[in-house]
N, C-alpha and C positions, 0 to 999 in steps of 0.2 A: 484394577483401575477404577477410580472413583468416577460417579456420573459427570462430575465437572471436568476431570481429565478427559473422558471419553468425548465430551462436546468440544475439547480444545484440540483433539487430535486431528491432523490433516486427513487421515484415512477415513475418519467419520464425516469430515467435510465432503470428500470425494463421493462416499457412499450415499450420504443423504441427497446430494446434488444429482447424482445418476438416477436415484429413485424418482425424483421430481421429473427429470428428463424423460426417463422410460415412460412415465404416466402421460406426459405430453406427447410422446411419439405415438403412443397407443390412441391418441384423441380424447383423452380423459381430462385434460387440464381445462380450467374455466376461462383461461385468458389467452394461451398462445396455442397454435399449431406448429409442428416441426416439418421442414421438407429437407431431408438429408441430401436430397439432390443438389443443394446449394453448396455443400461442404467443398466440392472440388474447386469451384470459382472462388470462394473465400480463400482457400489454401493456395491458390495460384496468385491471388492478389498479395498475400502476405510473403510468400516465397519470392516473387518478383521484387518486392519492396526491400526484402532482406538483402537480396543480392546486389541491388542498386546501391544501398547504404553501405554494405559490407562485401565488397567483391570477393575478398579472400575468405569469407564467411568465418572469420575471427570475430564473432558478435559479443559484445559485452553484455553483462547481465542487466536487466531492467531495475537499476538502483537510482536512488535520488542523486547520486553524484553526476549522473548524466544530465539532469535538469540544471545544474550549475553551468553546464557549457565550458567555455574557455576559462570561467572564473573558478573552476574546480582546482586548478593548479595554484591559483592564488591562495585557497585554503590550505592545500598541502604545503606550499612554501611557507606559510606562517607557522606551522607546527613542525617544520622540517627538523629543527635543532633538538627537539624533545627525543627522549628514549622511545623505544618501540611500543611500550604499553601506554605511555602518556600521550603519544602521538595518536595511537588508535583510539583512545579514550576521548580525546579532543575532537576527532572526526565523528564519533559516535554522538557526543553532545550536539554538534552541529546537525547530524542527519536526523536525530530523534525529534528535534524541534521542528526541522523543515518537514518532515513527513507529517507530523501531528497537526500542521497547518495546511496540509496538502489535500483539503477537500475542494470541491468545485467553488471557484470564486465568483462565478457569474460571467456573463459574456462582456460586460462593459468595463470591468476593472482592469487597470494597467498599473505597473510599476515602472517609473522612470529610473533606470539604472544609472547611478552616477558614474560608474566605470565605462560602461558600453555606450552610454550616451544615446539610449533608445528606450522606448516604452515597450514593456514586455507583458503580456496578459497570461491568464490561466496557470497551468502548473509551473511553467518555466518562470513566470513572474513571481509566483509564490516562493519558488526556490531562491530566486535572486534576493527578493526582500528579506527572507528568513537568514540567507547568508549575511547580509549587511547587518542585520539585527544582532545575530550571535557575534559576529566579528567587532561589533562595537563594544562588546562587554556589558551590555544592557541586561543581560539575563544571568549575570554572575553578581553575587553579592560583594565581590571584591573588584568588580568593574574590569575583570580579566578578558581581554579579547579571546574569541574562540573557547570560552569556557561557560558552562552552564551548570547551575547548582540549585538546590531545593529553595533557598531564600530568594535567589533571583527569579525563579519561576513564580513563587507565591506573590512576588511583588507586582507582577503583570496586571495592568488594567485594561479596560477596553480602550480608554483614550491613549495608553501607550502603544497598544498594538494598533490602533488606527494611525498614529503618527508614524511608527516604523513602517507601515504597509501603504502609506500616502492615501488613506481612505478620506474621502471628502464627498460633499453632496454631489459633485460632478463625476466622482470616481468611487462609487458604492461597491462593497464587497459583501457577499453573501455569507452569513453565519459568523460574524466577528465574535458575538457574545460566546457561541459554542466553542470556537477556537480557543478563546481566552480561559474559558471554563476548563477545557481539557488540559491545557498547559499548567494552569493553577493546580488542577487535580494531580498532575504528574509531580509538581513540587511537594504536595502533601504527601504522595506516596514515598518520595524519597526521604522525607523528613520523619517517616513512622520509625519509632525506636526499634521494631523488629527487623529493620533493615540495616541497623548500625553496623553489624559485622560485615556486611557485604558492600556497603556503600560509604562507610566512614573512610577518612575524615571529611572528605570533600562533598559527599552527598550529591554527586552529579550522575547523570544518566550513563556516562561513560564507564561507570563501575561495572556495567554488563561485561566488559572485557575481562576484568579479573575474575568474575563468576564463571564465564565460560572457559577460562584457562583451567580452572579447577575441575570442570566437568568433561573435558576432552582427553583425547589420547595423544600422547606425544610421540612424534614420528621421528626417529633418529636420523632418517635419510634426508629430511628437509630441515630439521631443527625447528619445526613448527608444531603446534598443536592442532589436532583435527577435531572438529565438531560437525554434526550434521545440521542440515537446515532445520529439521524438526527440533533439534535441541536448542537452536537460536530462538525459534518461534516459543517453545516451551518456556524459555527463560523470560522473554518479553511477556507472556501471558501471565506467568507466576508473579512477576515483579510489578507489572503495570497494568494487569487486567482490570483492577478496580477504579480506573481512572474515567471509564466511560460513563456517561451521564444517563439515567433514566432507563436502564436496561432491565432484562429479566434476571433475577437472582436464583440461585439453587444452593442449597445448604449454606446459606449466608454469604455466597460468593456472587459477585456481579459477572455475569457471563459474557458481557460485552456485545460484540457483533454477532449475536445469535437471536434469531426471530421465530416466531409462531406461524406454522401454517396449519390451522385448525383442520382436523380430519385427515392429515397426510398419512398416518398410520405406518411410517416407515419402521422397519426392524430395529432392535435395539432399544435402549433406554430412552425415554422422552422422544418418542417416535413423531411427535408434531412439531419438533424444534429443528430448525435448519441452522447450523453454524457457518460462518464465513471467515471472520477474523481478517478482513480485507486490509485494513490499515496495519495491523500487527504483522501480517505476512509481507506487505509492501515494505514495512520497516525491517523485517528480517532480510529480505532481498537487499535493501539499502545498507545494511550493516556488513556485508560480505567484504566490501573493500576496506571500510575502517577496521575490521577485525584482521585482515591481512597485514596491515600496517603494525597491529598489535602482535603478530606472530601466530595467528590463528587461521587456519584454512577451513573454510566451510565447504563440505561435501554433501552429495546427495540432495541437491537442490531440487530435483524432480519430486522429492517427497512432499514438498509444498504444492499448493495449487495455483492455478491462474487466479488473476484478481478480477473479482466481480464488481466492476464499476462501469460507468456509462461509455467509455471508449470501447472497451472490449465488447461490452453488452450491445453497444450501438453498431458495431460492425456486424454482429450477428443478426440484428434486426435489418439493418440497410442492405446486408448481403443476401437476404432472402431465407436465411435458415429458420428464423422465427417469424411468424405472421400473427397479428392480432386477430381474435376472433370478432371483437368489437373495435372497429376503427376509431370509436369515440374515445377510447382510452388514450390515444395519441394527442388528444386535443386538451387534456386537463392535467394538472400536476398530481403526483402520488407520493404519499408519504413514505419514508423508509421502512416503516413497520407494516405497510399495508401488504396483504396477500399477493397482490400485483407485482409489487417490487421484489418481494421475497422470491417470487417464483421466476421473475426474469433474471435475478442474480444466481439462482440455483441453476437455471438452464444454461447460463453463461459459464460457470465454472466447468460443467461436464463437457460443453461443446468445445471449450478451448483445448481440452485434452484431445478431442477428435481432430481439430483443425491442426494442432501441432503435430500429431502423428503423420497427417497427410503432408504437411510441409516437409518434414523430415524425409519422408519417401521421395518427394520431388527433388530435394537437394541431396539425396543419397547420403544422409548424415544419421548418425546414431544419436541416441539420447545423451550419451557421454559427450559427444562432440558439439551438440546443439542442445542444451538443456532448456527446460521450459522457460526460465526467466530469460534467457538469451532471445527466444523467439518471441517473447512479449515485448522485448526491446526492438527486435529486428524489422517489423514485427506487427504484432496484433494491435497494439495500442495506437501507433501512429497510423496504421491502415484505418482504424476506427475514426480518427480524426479527419484523414483524408477523404473517406467516403461520405462522412458527414457534411464536409465542405462542398462536395459534389452535388449533394441532395439538396441542401438547405442554406440559404442566405445566412451568414454569420457562423455556420459550422456547428450548430447546436446538435445535441443528441436527438434521436428519433423519438425518445420518450422523455417525459419530464419528471424528475424527482425533486421533491420539496426537501431540501438539505437543511440540516442545522449546523453544518460545518464540521461534523464529527464521524461521518461515515465513509462518504465518497471522496 
């Protein structure tokens, strides 16, 4: 395995994050202390919330289709007449764009949904705005609804983004330029000649479906092809890993959501680097349902990790698992590459595994019955939002990250 592949492996993410967690548990971290006595209370909150939302414990995974709400059926209906592969590819087009714009929008931004006739903020608002954007055909060089291609992505401007997302002086959004740059970079990646065989002739993100069909194992009993969650993530990182801006490079490749913790000294190559690949893993989770439409079943989802973003991480701070050594850190903003934020994110990844294990114990369910992404949905993400609302007016996270729109 190359060093780049090593830093893209979910097993490496888990090992590095556990190393950071264990260091903090011993009292050796510069920023946080860990009180594992808080785990039971956090798990109880997540378990109770999961049961209240899904009494039969038939919990869907934490994918982007959830954030479309009732309008998800509108998207499915629009592509229903397509064949399986084309139908799945169209929904992948939608989810890729929607996930890549799903960084924190800021507390004040809202999207006035023309169908629901209501103003919606945060992740759900970003989801609905991106749904209407893709449905309009604005991201297709042929103006085809529910289709996204390289030329359409390359044509995006900050102004066209702001118009689609209803951004104005009285409705500001965080990181507009970063989101636009990310989508344009995706267009550039799809247009590269090296991807001709995999993404021609349409050059659209949905080409991932055909790529994964070729990598999976056909199951005669279901008539579907099986791939693992790690295979989906690997395909995403191989094909689109270079789109992330201003990141660490290794052997000429952009590592993406990988950050330095100087002096960490973890076992293995590049022991001062901590990988997360948060948006790429969020995308992998979000492609499960579109891939099912294409006849591809994604298995072994627990091979991926929990998502280190401010809702999951906020739950763990607000729930008392993590405490600041210096309370002043809660009063200022921190950049995504700061050792403070890298540490918080690493602690979050490992702690989510601990919380999820305790939730399963409470609910008497196995990992197969309640996989990690289902408990994120059930779940930790909403619990983080709820506890934030209980503790702070406006429901903001306990710690502030200065986002460029391409990480969280």
